[in-house]
CHARMM internal coordinates of N, CA and C (Angstrom, degrees):
IC EDIT
DIST 1 N 1 CA 1.4455
DIST 1 CA 1 C 1.5269
ANGL 1 N 1 CA 1 C 111.04
DIST 1 C 2 N 1.3432
ANGL 1 CA 1 C 2 N 114.87
DIHE 1 N 1 CA 1 C 2 N -43.94
DIST 2 N 2 CA 1.4452
ANGL 1 C 2 N 2 CA 120.15
DIHE 1 CA 1 C 2 N 2 CA -179.51
DIST 2 CA 2 C 1.5308
ANGL 2 N 2 CA 2 C 110.42
DIHE 1 C 2 N 2 CA 2 C -62.32
DIST 2 C 3 N 1.3216
ANGL 2 CA 2 C 3 N 116.02
DIHE 2 N 2 CA 2 C 3 N -41.39
DIST 3 N 3 CA 1.4626
ANGL 2 C 3 N 3 CA 121.24
DIHE 2 CA 2 C 3 N 3 CA -179.90
DIST 3 CA 3 C 1.5301
ANGL 3 N 3 CA 3 C 110.45
DIHE 2 C 3 N 3 CA 3 C -64.17
DIST 3 C 4 N 1.3041
ANGL 3 CA 3 C 4 N 116.79
DIHE 3 N 3 CA 3 C 4 N -39.09
DIST 4 N 4 CA 1.4627
ANGL 3 C 4 N 4 CA 121.67
DIHE 3 CA 3 C 4 N 4 CA 179.20
DIST 4 CA 4 C 1.5308
ANGL 4 N 4 CA 4 C 111.01
DIHE 3 C 4 N 4 CA 4 C -63.44
DIST 4 C 5 N 1.3202
ANGL 4 CA 4 C 5 N 116.94
DIHE 4 N 4 CA 4 C 5 N -39.54
DIST 5 N 5 CA 1.4664
ANGL 4 C 5 N 5 CA 121.15
DIHE 4 CA 4 C 5 N 5 CA 178.15
DIST 5 CA 5 C 1.5254
ANGL 5 N 5 CA 5 C 109.96
DIHE 4 C 5 N 5 CA 5 C -65.73
DIST 5 C 6 N 1.3362
ANGL 5 CA 5 C 6 N 115.90
DIHE 5 N 5 CA 5 C 6 N -43.06
DIST 6 N 6 CA 1.4644
ANGL 5 C 6 N 6 CA 120.19
DIHE 5 CA 5 C 6 N 6 CA 177.92
DIST 6 CA 6 C 1.5291
ANGL 6 N 6 CA 6 C 111.00
DIHE 5 C 6 N 6 CA 6 C -62.53
DIST 6 C 7 N 1.3136
ANGL 6 CA 6 C 7 N 116.75
DIHE 6 N 6 CA 6 C 7 N -43.27
DIST 7 N 7 CA 1.4661
ANGL 6 C 7 N 7 CA 120.71
DIHE 6 CA 6 C 7 N 7 CA 179.38
DIST 7 CA 7 C 1.5316
ANGL 7 N 7 CA 7 C 111.24
DIHE 6 C 7 N 7 CA 7 C -63.38
DIST 7 C 8 N 1.3239
ANGL 7 CA 7 C 8 N 116.34
DIHE 7 N 7 CA 7 C 8 N -41.62
DIST 8 N 8 CA 1.4641
ANGL 7 C 8 N 8 CA 120.43
DIHE 7 CA 7 C 8 N 8 CA 178.27
DIST 8 CA 8 C 1.5300
ANGL 8 N 8 CA 8 C 110.61
DIHE 7 C 8 N 8 CA 8 C -64.81
DIST 8 C 9 N 1.3137
ANGL 8 CA 8 C 9 N 116.23
DIHE 8 N 8 CA 8 C 9 N -44.03
DIST 9 N 9 CA 1.4741
ANGL 8 C 9 N 9 CA 120.66
DIHE 8 CA 8 C 9 N 9 CA 178.03
DIST 9 CA 9 C 1.5163
ANGL 9 N 9 CA 9 C 111.66
DIHE 8 C 9 N 9 CA 9 C -61.45
DIST 9 C 10 N 1.3309
ANGL 9 CA 9 C 10 N 116.26
DIHE 9 N 9 CA 9 C 10 N -43.22
DIST 10 N 10 CA 1.4632
ANGL 9 C 10 N 10 CA 120.75
DIHE 9 CA 9 C 10 N 10 CA 178.71
DIST 10 CA 10 C 1.5260
ANGL 10 N 10 CA 10 C 110.83
DIHE 9 C 10 N 10 CA 10 C -64.37
DIST 10 C 11 N 1.3211
ANGL 10 CA 10 C 11 N 116.53
DIHE 10 N 10 CA 10 C 11 N -40.27
DIST 11 N 11 CA 1.4677
ANGL 10 C 11 N 11 CA 120.51
DIHE 10 CA 10 C 11 N 11 CA 178.44
DIST 11 CA 11 C 1.5316
ANGL 11 N 11 CA 11 C 110.49
DIHE 10 C 11 N 11 CA 11 C -63.71
DIST 11 C 12 N 1.3214
ANGL 11 CA 11 C 12 N 116.64
DIHE 11 N 11 CA 11 C 12 N -43.83
DIST 12 N 12 CA 1.4692
ANGL 11 C 12 N 12 CA 120.52
DIHE 11 CA 11 C 12 N 12 CA 178.58
DIST 12 CA 12 C 1.5229
ANGL 12 N 12 CA 12 C 110.44
DIHE 11 C 12 N 12 CA 12 C -63.32
DIST 12 C 13 N 1.3232
ANGL 12 CA 12 C 13 N 116.12
DIHE 12 N 12 CA 12 C 13 N -43.66
DIST 13 N 13 CA 1.4606
ANGL 12 C 13 N 13 CA 120.83
DIHE 12 CA 12 C 13 N 13 CA 178.87
DIST 13 CA 13 C 1.5256
ANGL 13 N 13 CA 13 C 111.16
DIHE 12 C 13 N 13 CA 13 C -62.38
DIST 13 C 14 N 1.3214
ANGL 13 CA 13 C 14 N 116.88
DIHE 13 N 13 CA 13 C 14 N -42.41
DIST 14 N 14 CA 1.4636
ANGL 13 C 14 N 14 CA 121.41
DIHE 13 CA 13 C 14 N 14 CA 179.42
DIST 14 CA 14 C 1.5250
ANGL 14 N 14 CA 14 C 111.10
DIHE 13 C 14 N 14 CA 14 C -64.51
DIST 14 C 15 N 1.3226
ANGL 14 CA 14 C 15 N 116.36
DIHE 14 N 14 CA 14 C 15 N -45.36
DIST 15 N 15 CA 1.4685
ANGL 14 C 15 N 15 CA 120.53
DIHE 14 CA 14 C 15 N 15 CA 179.23
DIST 15 CA 15 C 1.5273
ANGL 15 N 15 CA 15 C 110.52
DIHE 14 C 15 N 15 CA 15 C -63.17
DIST 15 C 16 N 1.3189
ANGL 15 CA 15 C 16 N 116.71
DIHE 15 N 15 CA 15 C 16 N -40.99
DIST 16 N 16 CA 1.4648
ANGL 15 C 16 N 16 CA 120.72
DIHE 15 CA 15 C 16 N 16 CA 178.25
DIST 16 CA 16 C 1.5259
ANGL 16 N 16 CA 16 C 110.74
DIHE 15 C 16 N 16 CA 16 C -63.24
DIST 16 C 17 N 1.3275
ANGL 16 CA 16 C 17 N 116.73
DIHE 16 N 16 CA 16 C 17 N -43.43
DIST 17 N 17 CA 1.4621
ANGL 16 C 17 N 17 CA 120.61
DIHE 16 CA 16 C 17 N 17 CA 179.60
DIST 17 CA 17 C 1.5269
ANGL 17 N 17 CA 17 C 111.02
DIHE 16 C 17 N 17 CA 17 C -63.73
DIST 17 C 18 N 1.3187
ANGL 17 CA 17 C 18 N 117.13
DIHE 17 N 17 CA 17 C 18 N -43.43
DIST 18 N 18 CA 1.4678
ANGL 17 C 18 N 18 CA 120.82
DIHE 17 CA 17 C 18 N 18 CA 179.44
DIST 18 CA 18 C 1.5271
ANGL 18 N 18 CA 18 C 110.22
DIHE 17 C 18 N 18 CA 18 C -64.52
DIST 18 C 19 N 1.3258
ANGL 18 CA 18 C 19 N 116.53
DIHE 18 N 18 CA 18 C 19 N -42.02
DIST 19 N 19 CA 1.4666
ANGL 18 C 19 N 19 CA 120.59
DIHE 18 CA 18 C 19 N 19 CA 177.72
DIST 19 CA 19 C 1.5271
ANGL 19 N 19 CA 19 C 110.86
DIHE 18 C 19 N 19 CA 19 C -61.70
DIST 19 C 20 N 1.3208
ANGL 19 CA 19 C 20 N 116.61
DIHE 19 N 19 CA 19 C 20 N -41.85
DIST 20 N 20 CA 1.4668
ANGL 19 C 20 N 20 CA 120.66
DIHE 19 CA 19 C 20 N 20 CA 178.92
DIST 20 CA 20 C 1.5253
ANGL 20 N 20 CA 20 C 110.88
DIHE 19 C 20 N 20 CA 20 C -63.99
DIST 20 C 21 N 1.3253
ANGL 20 CA 20 C 21 N 116.94
DIHE 20 N 20 CA 20 C 21 N -41.83
DIST 21 N 21 CA 1.4677
ANGL 20 C 21 N 21 CA 120.69
DIHE 20 CA 20 C 21 N 21 CA 178.99
DIST 21 CA 21 C 1.5249
ANGL 21 N 21 CA 21 C 110.29
DIHE 20 C 21 N 21 CA 21 C -61.91
DIST 21 C 22 N 1.3220
ANGL 21 CA 21 C 22 N 116.84
DIHE 21 N 21 CA 21 C 22 N -44.93
DIST 22 N 22 CA 1.4703
ANGL 21 C 22 N 22 CA 120.95
DIHE 21 CA 21 C 22 N 22 CA 179.01
DIST 22 CA 22 C 1.5266
ANGL 22 N 22 CA 22 C 110.43
DIHE 21 C 22 N 22 CA 22 C -63.44
DIST 22 C 23 N 1.3276
ANGL 22 CA 22 C 23 N 116.11
DIHE 22 N 22 CA 22 C 23 N -43.57
DIST 23 N 23 CA 1.4675
ANGL 22 C 23 N 23 CA 120.16
DIHE 22 CA 22 C 23 N 23 CA 179.80
DIST 23 CA 23 C 1.5274
ANGL 23 N 23 CA 23 C 110.94
DIHE 22 C 23 N 23 CA 23 C -61.11
DIST 23 C 24 N 1.3297
ANGL 23 CA 23 C 24 N 117.15
DIHE 23 N 23 CA 23 C 24 N -48.45
DIST 24 N 24 CA 1.4581
ANGL 23 C 24 N 24 CA 120.07
DIHE 23 CA 23 C 24 N 24 CA -178.08
DIST 24 CA 24 C 1.5246
ANGL 24 N 24 CA 24 C 112.00
DIHE 23 C 24 N 24 CA 24 C -68.85
DIST 24 C 25 N 1.3208
ANGL 24 CA 24 C 25 N 117.86
DIHE 24 N 24 CA 24 C 25 N -30.52
DIST 25 N 25 CA 1.4646
ANGL 24 C 25 N 25 CA 120.15
DIHE 24 CA 24 C 25 N 25 CA 174.23
DIST 25 CA 25 C 1.5266
ANGL 25 N 25 CA 25 C 109.76
DIHE 24 C 25 N 25 CA 25 C -64.57
DIST 25 C 26 N 1.3241
ANGL 25 CA 25 C 26 N 116.59
DIHE 25 N 25 CA 25 C 26 N -41.00
DIST 26 N 26 CA 1.4629
ANGL 25 C 26 N 26 CA 120.76
DIHE 25 CA 25 C 26 N 26 CA 177.83
DIST 26 CA 26 C 1.5271
ANGL 26 N 26 CA 26 C 111.09
DIHE 25 C 26 N 26 CA 26 C -65.73
DIST 26 C 27 N 1.3164
ANGL 26 CA 26 C 27 N 116.74
DIHE 26 N 26 CA 26 C 27 N -43.52
DIST 27 N 27 CA 1.4665
ANGL 26 C 27 N 27 CA 121.00
DIHE 26 CA 26 C 27 N 27 CA 178.19
DIST 27 CA 27 C 1.5241
ANGL 27 N 27 CA 27 C 109.76
DIHE 26 C 27 N 27 CA 27 C -61.66
DIST 27 C 28 N 1.3207
ANGL 27 CA 27 C 28 N 116.66
DIHE 27 N 27 CA 27 C 28 N -42.24
DIST 28 N 28 CA 1.4578
ANGL 27 C 28 N 28 CA 121.44
DIHE 27 CA 27 C 28 N 28 CA 178.98
DIST 28 CA 28 C 1.5261
ANGL 28 N 28 CA 28 C 110.67
DIHE 27 C 28 N 28 CA 28 C -60.85
DIST 28 C 29 N 1.3256
ANGL 28 CA 28 C 29 N 117.12
DIHE 28 N 28 CA 28 C 29 N -41.72
DIST 29 N 29 CA 1.4638
ANGL 28 C 29 N 29 CA 121.74
DIHE 28 CA 28 C 29 N 29 CA 179.01
DIST 29 CA 29 C 1.5251
ANGL 29 N 29 CA 29 C 110.46
DIHE 28 C 29 N 29 CA 29 C -62.23
DIST 29 C 30 N 1.3236
ANGL 29 CA 29 C 30 N 116.82
DIHE 29 N 29 CA 29 C 30 N -45.36
DIST 30 N 30 CA 1.4672
ANGL 29 C 30 N 30 CA 121.26
DIHE 29 CA 29 C 30 N 30 CA -179.91
DIST 30 CA 30 C 1.5267
ANGL 30 N 30 CA 30 C 110.30
DIHE 29 C 30 N 30 CA 30 C -62.57
DIST 30 C 31 N 1.3156
ANGL 30 CA 30 C 31 N 116.81
DIHE 30 N 30 CA 30 C 31 N -43.24
DIST 31 N 31 CA 1.4627
ANGL 30 C 31 N 31 CA 120.91
DIHE 30 CA 30 C 31 N 31 CA -179.70
DIST 31 CA 31 C 1.5225
ANGL 31 N 31 CA 31 C 110.60
DIHE 30 C 31 N 31 CA 31 C -64.72
DIST 31 C 32 N 1.3213
ANGL 31 CA 31 C 32 N 117.70
DIHE 31 N 31 CA 31 C 32 N -40.42
DIST 32 N 32 CA 1.4696
ANGL 31 C 32 N 32 CA 120.43
DIHE 31 CA 31 C 32 N 32 CA 177.48
DIST 32 CA 32 C 1.5288
ANGL 32 N 32 CA 32 C 110.93
DIHE 31 C 32 N 32 CA 32 C -62.63
DIST 32 C 33 N 1.3326
ANGL 32 CA 32 C 33 N 116.92
DIHE 32 N 32 CA 32 C 33 N -41.06
DIST 33 N 33 CA 1.4654
ANGL 32 C 33 N 33 CA 120.55
DIHE 32 CA 32 C 33 N 33 CA 178.18
DIST 33 CA 33 C 1.5243
ANGL 33 N 33 CA 33 C 110.82
DIHE 32 C 33 N 33 CA 33 C -63.62
DIST 33 C 34 N 1.3246
ANGL 33 CA 33 C 34 N 116.85
DIHE 33 N 33 CA 33 C 34 N -43.39
DIST 34 N 34 CA 1.4615
ANGL 33 C 34 N 34 CA 120.78
DIHE 33 CA 33 C 34 N 34 CA 177.86
DIST 34 CA 34 C 1.5241
ANGL 34 N 34 CA 34 C 110.49
DIHE 33 C 34 N 34 CA 34 C -63.64
DIST 34 C 35 N 1.3204
ANGL 34 CA 34 C 35 N 116.95
DIHE 34 N 34 CA 34 C 35 N -40.17
DIST 35 N 35 CA 1.4544
ANGL 34 C 35 N 35 CA 121.42
DIHE 34 CA 34 C 35 N 35 CA 179.48
DIST 35 CA 35 C 1.5251
ANGL 35 N 35 CA 35 C 110.55
DIHE 34 C 35 N 35 CA 35 C -62.91
DIST 35 C 36 N 1.3296
ANGL 35 CA 35 C 36 N 116.91
DIHE 35 N 35 CA 35 C 36 N -43.18
DIST 36 N 36 CA 1.4587
ANGL 35 C 36 N 36 CA 120.84
DIHE 35 CA 35 C 36 N 36 CA 178.55
DIST 36 CA 36 C 1.5260
ANGL 36 N 36 CA 36 C 110.39
DIHE 35 C 36 N 36 CA 36 C -62.09
DIST 36 C 37 N 1.3308
ANGL 36 CA 36 C 37 N 116.09
DIHE 36 N 36 CA 36 C 37 N -43.08
DIST 37 N 37 CA 1.4646
ANGL 36 C 37 N 37 CA 120.39
DIHE 36 CA 36 C 37 N 37 CA 178.82
DIST 37 CA 37 C 1.5284
ANGL 37 N 37 CA 37 C 110.94
DIHE 36 C 37 N 37 CA 37 C -63.39
DIST 37 C 38 N 1.3238
ANGL 37 CA 37 C 38 N 116.81
DIHE 37 N 37 CA 37 C 38 N -42.61
DIST 38 N 38 CA 1.4613
ANGL 37 C 38 N 38 CA 120.55
DIHE 37 CA 37 C 38 N 38 CA 179.65
DIST 38 CA 38 C 1.5269
ANGL 38 N 38 CA 38 C 111.53
DIHE 37 C 38 N 38 CA 38 C -67.05
DIST 38 C 39 N 1.3250
ANGL 38 CA 38 C 39 N 117.47
DIHE 38 N 38 CA 38 C 39 N -35.39
DIST 39 N 39 CA 1.4633
ANGL 38 C 39 N 39 CA 120.24
DIHE 38 CA 38 C 39 N 39 CA 176.36
DIST 39 CA 39 C 1.5260
ANGL 39 N 39 CA 39 C 110.67
DIHE 38 C 39 N 39 CA 39 C -64.32
DIST 39 C 40 N 1.3258
ANGL 39 CA 39 C 40 N 116.80
DIHE 39 N 39 CA 39 C 40 N -39.23
DIST 40 N 40 CA 1.4668
ANGL 39 C 40 N 40 CA 121.01
DIHE 39 CA 39 C 40 N 40 CA 177.43
DIST 40 CA 40 C 1.5271
ANGL 40 N 40 CA 40 C 110.50
DIHE 39 C 40 N 40 CA 40 C -64.05
DIST 40 C 41 N 1.3268
ANGL 40 CA 40 C 41 N 116.22
DIHE 40 N 40 CA 40 C 41 N -45.30
DIST 41 N 41 CA 1.4678
ANGL 40 C 41 N 41 CA 120.42
DIHE 40 CA 40 C 41 N 41 CA 178.51
DIST 41 CA 41 C 1.5212
ANGL 41 N 41 CA 41 C 110.15
DIHE 40 C 41 N 41 CA 41 C -62.31
DIST 41 C 42 N 1.3207
ANGL 41 CA 41 C 42 N 116.61
DIHE 41 N 41 CA 41 C 42 N -41.29
DIST 42 N 42 CA 1.4589
ANGL 41 C 42 N 42 CA 121.27
DIHE 41 CA 41 C 42 N 42 CA 179.24
DIST 42 CA 42 C 1.5256
ANGL 42 N 42 CA 42 C 110.79
DIHE 41 C 42 N 42 CA 42 C -61.82
DIST 42 C 43 N 1.3232
ANGL 42 CA 42 C 43 N 117.51
DIHE 42 N 42 CA 42 C 43 N -42.94
DIST 43 N 43 CA 1.4631
ANGL 42 C 43 N 43 CA 121.14
DIHE 42 CA 42 C 43 N 43 CA 178.99
DIST 43 CA 43 C 1.5257
ANGL 43 N 43 CA 43 C 110.54
DIHE 42 C 43 N 43 CA 43 C -62.66
DIST 43 C 44 N 1.3290
ANGL 43 CA 43 C 44 N 116.76
DIHE 43 N 43 CA 43 C 44 N -41.96
DIST 44 N 44 CA 1.4635
ANGL 43 C 44 N 44 CA 120.51
DIHE 43 CA 43 C 44 N 44 CA 178.48
DIST 44 CA 44 C 1.5286
ANGL 44 N 44 CA 44 C 111.14
DIHE 43 C 44 N 44 CA 44 C -64.43
DIST 44 C 45 N 1.3264
ANGL 44 CA 44 C 45 N 116.43
DIHE 44 N 44 CA 44 C 45 N -41.46
DIST 45 N 45 CA 1.4634
ANGL 44 C 45 N 45 CA 119.99
DIHE 44 CA 44 C 45 N 45 CA 179.34
DIST 45 CA 45 C 1.5249
ANGL 45 N 45 CA 45 C 111.46
DIHE 44 C 45 N 45 CA 45 C -67.09
DIST 45 C 46 N 1.3231
ANGL 45 CA 45 C 46 N 117.33
DIHE 45 N 45 CA 45 C 46 N -37.88
DIST 46 N 46 CA 1.4600
ANGL 45 C 46 N 46 CA 119.88
DIHE 45 CA 45 C 46 N 46 CA 177.29
DIST 46 CA 46 C 1.5200
ANGL 46 N 46 CA 46 C 110.79
DIHE 45 C 46 N 46 CA 46 C -63.89
DIST 46 C 47 N 1.3309
ANGL 46 CA 46 C 47 N 116.66
DIHE 46 N 46 CA 46 C 47 N -41.93
DIST 47 N 47 CA 1.4568
ANGL 46 C 47 N 47 CA 120.65
DIHE 46 CA 46 C 47 N 47 CA 178.01
DIST 47 CA 47 C 1.5272
ANGL 47 N 47 CA 47 C 110.38
DIHE 46 C 47 N 47 CA 47 C -61.55
DIST 47 C 48 N 1.3146
ANGL 47 CA 47 C 48 N 116.59
DIHE 47 N 47 CA 47 C 48 N -44.46
DIST 48 N 48 CA 1.4685
ANGL 47 C 48 N 48 CA 121.06
DIHE 47 CA 47 C 48 N 48 CA 178.11
DIST 48 CA 48 C 1.5281
ANGL 48 N 48 CA 48 C 110.59
DIHE 47 C 48 N 48 CA 48 C -62.50
DIST 48 C 49 N 1.3237
ANGL 48 CA 48 C 49 N 116.48
DIHE 48 N 48 CA 48 C 49 N -40.00
DIST 49 N 49 CA 1.4629
ANGL 48 C 49 N 49 CA 121.20
DIHE 48 CA 48 C 49 N 49 CA 178.56
DIST 49 CA 49 C 1.5234
ANGL 49 N 49 CA 49 C 110.66
DIHE 48 C 49 N 49 CA 49 C -62.44
DIST 49 C 50 N 1.3328
ANGL 49 CA 49 C 50 N 117.72
DIHE 49 N 49 CA 49 C 50 N -43.98
DIST 50 N 50 CA 1.4639
ANGL 49 C 50 N 50 CA 121.12
DIHE 49 CA 49 C 50 N 50 CA 179.38
DIST 50 CA 50 C 1.5273
ANGL 50 N 50 CA 50 C 110.94
DIHE 49 C 50 N 50 CA 50 C -65.07
DIST 50 C 51 N 1.3293
ANGL 50 CA 50 C 51 N 117.08
DIHE 50 N 50 CA 50 C 51 N -38.65
DIST 51 N 51 CA 1.4658
ANGL 50 C 51 N 51 CA 120.38
DIHE 50 CA 50 C 51 N 51 CA 176.82
DIST 51 CA 51 C 1.5256
ANGL 51 N 51 CA 51 C 110.45
DIHE 50 C 51 N 51 CA 51 C -62.50
DIST 51 C 52 N 1.3306
ANGL 51 CA 51 C 52 N 116.23
DIHE 51 N 51 CA 51 C 52 N -41.46
DIST 52 N 52 CA 1.4633
ANGL 51 C 52 N 52 CA 119.81
DIHE 51 CA 51 C 52 N 52 CA 179.53
DIST 52 CA 52 C 1.5280
ANGL 52 N 52 CA 52 C 111.00
DIHE 51 C 52 N 52 CA 52 C -66.83
DIST 52 C 53 N 1.3230
ANGL 52 CA 52 C 53 N 117.57
DIHE 52 N 52 CA 52 C 53 N -36.24
DIST 53 N 53 CA 1.4634
ANGL 52 C 53 N 53 CA 120.46
DIHE 52 CA 52 C 53 N 53 CA 176.48
DIST 53 CA 53 C 1.5223
ANGL 53 N 53 CA 53 C 110.68
DIHE 52 C 53 N 53 CA 53 C -62.65
DIST 53 C 54 N 1.3327
ANGL 53 CA 53 C 54 N 116.25
DIHE 53 N 53 CA 53 C 54 N -42.07
DIST 54 N 54 CA 1.4644
ANGL 53 C 54 N 54 CA 120.37
DIHE 53 CA 53 C 54 N 54 CA 178.74
DIST 54 CA 54 C 1.5233
ANGL 54 N 54 CA 54 C 109.98
DIHE 53 C 54 N 54 CA 54 C -63.33
DIST 54 C 55 N 1.3324
ANGL 54 CA 54 C 55 N 116.99
DIHE 54 N 54 CA 54 C 55 N -44.34
DIST 55 N 55 CA 1.4653
ANGL 54 C 55 N 55 CA 120.35
DIHE 54 CA 54 C 55 N 55 CA 178.52
DIST 55 CA 55 C 1.5261
ANGL 55 N 55 CA 55 C 110.96
DIHE 54 C 55 N 55 CA 55 C -61.71
DIST 55 C 56 N 1.3211
ANGL 55 CA 55 C 56 N 116.36
DIHE 55 N 55 CA 55 C 56 N -40.66
DIST 56 N 56 CA 1.4625
ANGL 55 C 56 N 56 CA 120.29
DIHE 55 CA 55 C 56 N 56 CA 178.49
DIST 56 CA 56 C 1.5230
ANGL 56 N 56 CA 56 C 110.67
DIHE 55 C 56 N 56 CA 56 C -63.07
DIST 56 C 57 N 1.3353
ANGL 56 CA 56 C 57 N 115.92
DIHE 56 N 56 CA 56 C 57 N -45.40
DIST 57 N 57 CA 1.4613
ANGL 56 C 57 N 57 CA 119.84
DIHE 56 CA 56 C 57 N 57 CA 179.93
DIST 57 CA 57 C 1.5235
ANGL 57 N 57 CA 57 C 111.26
DIHE 56 C 57 N 57 CA 57 C -62.89
DIST 57 C 58 N 1.3342
ANGL 57 CA 57 C 58 N 116.54
DIHE 57 N 57 CA 57 C 58 N -39.93
DIST 58 N 58 CA 1.4620
ANGL 57 C 58 N 58 CA 119.99
DIHE 57 CA 57 C 58 N 58 CA 178.00
DIST 58 CA 58 C 1.5245
ANGL 58 N 58 CA 58 C 111.03
DIHE 57 C 58 N 58 CA 58 C -64.84
DIST 58 C 59 N 1.3256
ANGL 58 CA 58 C 59 N 117.33
DIHE 58 N 58 CA 58 C 59 N -39.62
DIST 59 N 59 CA 1.4649
ANGL 58 C 59 N 59 CA 120.96
DIHE 58 CA 58 C 59 N 59 CA 178.48
DIST 59 CA 59 C 1.5272
ANGL 59 N 59 CA 59 C 110.69
DIHE 58 C 59 N 59 CA 59 C -65.76
DIST 59 C 60 N 1.3177
ANGL 59 CA 59 C 60 N 117.20
DIHE 59 N 59 CA 59 C 60 N -42.35
DIST 60 N 60 CA 1.4645
ANGL 59 C 60 N 60 CA 121.06
DIHE 59 CA 59 C 60 N 60 CA 178.52
DIST 60 CA 60 C 1.5226
ANGL 60 N 60 CA 60 C 109.64
DIHE 59 C 60 N 60 CA 60 C -63.59
DIST 60 C 61 N 1.3261
ANGL 60 CA 60 C 61 N 116.85
DIHE 60 N 60 CA 60 C 61 N -43.34
DIST 61 N 61 CA 1.4637
ANGL 60 C 61 N 61 CA 120.36
DIHE 60 CA 60 C 61 N 61 CA 178.78
DIST 61 CA 61 C 1.5235
ANGL 61 N 61 CA 61 C 111.16
DIHE 60 C 61 N 61 CA 61 C -61.82
DIST 61 C 62 N 1.3344
ANGL 61 CA 61 C 62 N 117.22
DIHE 61 N 61 CA 61 C 62 N -41.44
DIST 62 N 62 CA 1.4641
ANGL 61 C 62 N 62 CA 120.86
DIHE 61 CA 61 C 62 N 62 CA 179.92
DIST 62 CA 62 C 1.5257
ANGL 62 N 62 CA 62 C 110.70
DIHE 61 C 62 N 62 CA 62 C -63.12
DIST 62 C 63 N 1.3146
ANGL 62 CA 62 C 63 N 117.32
DIHE 62 N 62 CA 62 C 63 N -43.59
DIST 63 N 63 CA 1.4659
ANGL 62 C 63 N 63 CA 120.95
DIHE 62 CA 62 C 63 N 63 CA 178.44
DIST 63 CA 63 C 1.5203
ANGL 63 N 63 CA 63 C 110.10
DIHE 62 C 63 N 63 CA 63 C -65.35
DIST 63 C 64 N 1.3032
ANGL 63 CA 63 C 64 N 116.60
DIHE 63 N 63 CA 63 C 64 N -41.12
DIST 64 N 64 CA 1.4649
ANGL 63 C 64 N 64 CA 121.59
DIHE 63 CA 63 C 64 N 64 CA 179.69
DIST 64 CA 64 C 1.5297
ANGL 64 N 64 CA 64 C 110.30
DIHE 63 C 64 N 64 CA 64 C -61.08
DIST 64 C 65 N 1.3239
ANGL 64 CA 64 C 65 N 116.35
DIHE 64 N 64 CA 64 C 65 N -46.28
DIST 65 N 65 CA 1.4661
ANGL 64 C 65 N 65 CA 121.16
DIHE 64 CA 64 C 65 N 65 CA -179.98
DIST 65 CA 65 C 1.5280
ANGL 65 N 65 CA 65 C 110.14
DIHE 64 C 65 N 65 CA 65 C -64.20
DIST 65 C 66 N 1.3248
ANGL 65 CA 65 C 66 N 116.41
DIHE 65 N 65 CA 65 C 66 N -43.92
DIST 66 N 66 CA 1.4690
ANGL 65 C 66 N 66 CA 120.45
DIHE 65 CA 65 C 66 N 66 CA 179.45
DIST 66 CA 66 C 1.5239
ANGL 66 N 66 CA 66 C 111.11
DIHE 65 C 66 N 66 CA 66 C -61.73
DIST 66 C 67 N 1.3145
ANGL 66 CA 66 C 67 N 117.49
DIHE 66 N 66 CA 66 C 67 N -43.66
DIST 67 N 67 CA 1.4652
ANGL 66 C 67 N 67 CA 120.78
DIHE 66 CA 66 C 67 N 67 CA 178.65
DIST 67 CA 67 C 1.5223
ANGL 67 N 67 CA 67 C 111.22
DIHE 66 C 67 N 67 CA 67 C -64.55
DIST 67 C 68 N 1.3198
ANGL 67 CA 67 C 68 N 116.38
DIHE 67 N 67 CA 67 C 68 N -40.16
DIST 68 N 68 CA 1.4654
ANGL 67 C 68 N 68 CA 119.42
DIHE 67 CA 67 C 68 N 68 CA 178.44
DIST 68 CA 68 C 1.5258
ANGL 68 N 68 CA 68 C 110.79
DIHE 67 C 68 N 68 CA 68 C -63.87
DIST 68 C 69 N 1.3428
ANGL 68 CA 68 C 69 N 116.78
DIHE 68 N 68 CA 68 C 69 N -40.49
DIST 69 N 69 CA 1.4635
ANGL 68 C 69 N 69 CA 120.03
DIHE 68 CA 68 C 69 N 69 CA 178.46
DIST 69 CA 69 C 1.5237
ANGL 69 N 69 CA 69 C 110.78
DIHE 68 C 69 N 69 CA 69 C -64.95
DIST 69 C 70 N 1.3264
ANGL 69 CA 69 C 70 N 117.34
DIHE 69 N 69 CA 69 C 70 N -41.68
DIST 70 N 70 CA 1.4652
ANGL 69 C 70 N 70 CA 120.67
DIHE 69 CA 69 C 70 N 70 CA 178.68
DIST 70 CA 70 C 1.5234
ANGL 70 N 70 CA 70 C 110.96
DIHE 69 C 70 N 70 CA 70 C -63.61
DIST 70 C 71 N 1.3150
ANGL 70 CA 70 C 71 N 116.46
DIHE 70 N 70 CA 70 C 71 N -41.46
DIST 71 N 71 CA 1.4641
ANGL 70 C 71 N 71 CA 120.00
DIHE 70 CA 70 C 71 N 71 CA 178.82
DIST 71 CA 71 C 1.5220
ANGL 71 N 71 CA 71 C 110.22
DIHE 70 C 71 N 71 CA 71 C -65.18
DIST 71 C 72 N 1.3260
ANGL 71 CA 71 C 72 N 116.23
DIHE 71 N 71 CA 71 C 72 N -39.82
DIST 72 N 72 CA 1.4601
ANGL 71 C 72 N 72 CA 120.94
DIHE 71 CA 71 C 72 N 72 CA 179.97
DIST 72 CA 72 C 1.5294
ANGL 72 N 72 CA 72 C 110.06
DIHE 71 C 72 N 72 CA 72 C -65.52
DIST 72 C 73 N 1.3500
ANGL 72 CA 72 C 73 N 117.08
DIHE 72 N 72 CA 72 C 73 N -41.65
DIST 73 N 73 CA 1.4619
ANGL 72 C 73 N 73 CA 121.44
DIHE 72 CA 72 C 73 N 73 CA 179.35
DIST 73 CA 73 C 1.5263
ANGL 73 N 73 CA 73 C 111.04
DIHE 72 C 73 N 73 CA 73 C -66.74
DIST 73 C 74 N 1.3067
ANGL 73 CA 73 C 74 N 116.72
DIHE 73 N 73 CA 73 C 74 N -36.76
DIST 74 N 74 CA 1.4618
ANGL 73 C 74 N 74 CA 119.63
DIHE 73 CA 73 C 74 N 74 CA -177.98
DIST 74 CA 74 C 1.5257
ANGL 74 N 74 CA 74 C 111.56
DIHE 73 C 74 N 74 CA 74 C -72.59
DIST 74 C 75 N 1.3148
ANGL 74 CA 74 C 75 N 117.43
DIHE 74 N 74 CA 74 C 75 N -24.99
DIST 75 N 75 CA 1.4670
ANGL 74 C 75 N 75 CA 119.84
DIHE 74 CA 74 C 75 N 75 CA 178.46
DIST 75 CA 75 C 1.5186
ANGL 75 N 75 CA 75 C 111.24
DIHE 74 C 75 N 75 CA 75 C -84.97
DIST 75 C 76 N 1.3298
ANGL 75 CA 75 C 76 N 117.19
DIHE 75 N 75 CA 75 C 76 N -17.97
DIST 76 N 76 CA 1.4766
ANGL 75 C 76 N 76 CA 120.29
DIHE 75 CA 75 C 76 N 76 CA -179.29
DIST 76 CA 76 C 1.4677
ANGL 76 N 76 CA 76 C 112.01
DIHE 75 C 76 N 76 CA 76 C -78.64
END
COOR INIT
IC SEED 1 N 1 CA 1 C
IC BUILD
């Protein structure tokens, strides 16, 4: 009887451990997929950020050139 209880307990423990391994493998897969998606979004946002920096620099350069031309015209 005692052996039967031990065997049942071991079987339950084994099944629980296997279920936990399967569950955590599934969770790991989902997290990896989310991570890949977030990395893609991050890359897109970085590209957009760099484009905006270029636009900002071009706008600053245009204002700088315009101000220099106005100053040059006013001194002439």
